[in-house]
C-alpha positions in Angstrom: -83.2 30.7 -168.4 -86.6 30.0 -170.2 -89.9 31.6 -169.4 -91.4 28.4 -168.0 -88.4 28.1 -165.6 -88.7 31.7 -164.4 -92.4 31.7 -163.5 -93.1 28.6 -161.4 -96.7 29.3 -160.5 -99.2 32.0 -159.7 -100.1 32.5 -156.1 -103.8 32.9 -155.2 -104.6 33.7 -151.6 -107.0 36.1 -149.9 -104.3 38.8 -149.8 -103.3 38.3 -153.5 -106.9 38.5 -154.6 -107.2 41.9 -152.9 -104.0 43.0 -154.7 -105.5 42.0 -158.1 -108.1 44.7 -157.6 -105.1 47.1 -157.7 -103.7 45.4 -160.9 -101.0 43.5 -159.0 -100.4 39.8 -159.5 -98.2 37.5 -157.4 -96.0 34.6 -158.7 -93.6 32.1 -157.3 -90.4 32.5 -159.3 -87.0 30.8 -159.7 -84.3 31.8 -157.1 -81.9 32.9 -159.9 -84.5 35.2 -161.6 -84.1 38.9 -161.4 -86.6 41.7 -162.0 -85.8 42.1 -165.6 -86.2 38.3 -166.3 -89.5 38.3 -164.5 -90.8 41.4 -166.4 -89.9 39.9 -169.8 -91.4 36.5 -168.9 -94.8 38.0 -167.8 -95.0 40.3 -170.8 -94.2 37.5 -173.3 -96.4 34.8 -171.6 -99.5 36.9 -170.9 -99.2 39.6 -173.6 -99.5 42.5 -171.0 -97.6 45.7 -170.2 -95.7 45.5 -166.9 -95.2 48.7 -164.9 -93.1 47.5 -162.0 -91.8 44.3 -160.4 -91.2 43.8 -156.6 -89.2 40.7 -155.5 -89.0 39.0 -152.1 -87.0 36.1 -150.8 -89.2 34.0 -148.5 -87.3 32.0 -145.9 -88.1 28.3 -145.6 -89.7 27.0 -142.5 -87.8 24.2 -140.6 -89.6 20.9 -140.5 -89.2 17.6 -138.7 -89.7 14.2 -140.3 -91.3 11.7 -137.9 -91.1 8.0 -138.6 -92.5 5.1 -136.6 -89.8 3.6 -134.3 -87.3 6.4 -135.0 -86.4 9.7 -133.4 -87.7 12.8 -135.3 -85.0 14.3 -137.5 -84.9 17.9 -138.7 -85.1 18.6 -142.5 -83.3 21.6 -144.1 -85.6 24.5 -144.7 -86.1 25.4 -148.4 -86.4 29.1 -149.3 -88.2 30.5 -152.3 -88.7 33.7 -154.2 -92.0 35.7 -154.7 -92.6 38.4 -157.2 -95.5 41.0 -157.2 -96.0 42.3 -160.7 -97.9 45.6 -161.3 -99.6 45.8 -164.7 -100.5 48.9 -166.7 -104.0 50.4 -166.3 -106.6 48.4 -168.1 -104.5 45.2 -168.3 -105.3 42.0 -166.5 -104.3 38.3 -166.3 -107.4 36.2 -166.6 -105.6 32.9 -165.7 -105.1 34.1 -162.1 -108.5 35.6 -161.5 -110.2 34.0 -158.6 
């Protein structure tokens, strides 16, 4: 799996901005990616030293599609994976700074 396939996008919310003060950055990653793949991808892409990686599977939320003249029908929920990467002291990723 290539680096661009492993790291989908960086997540920037109020909570993740607070984590950036503690040198932790949050990414949406591929479902097949493991901690070792994520560590290597972040180190190669951003040229930083990764101390630890925490990974979570986020359950998808069920949705309903509503169309004019038809009954609402449920859509299958899509799950995704989130990784919180802790960097070494003094390192930072400027692309995700808010």
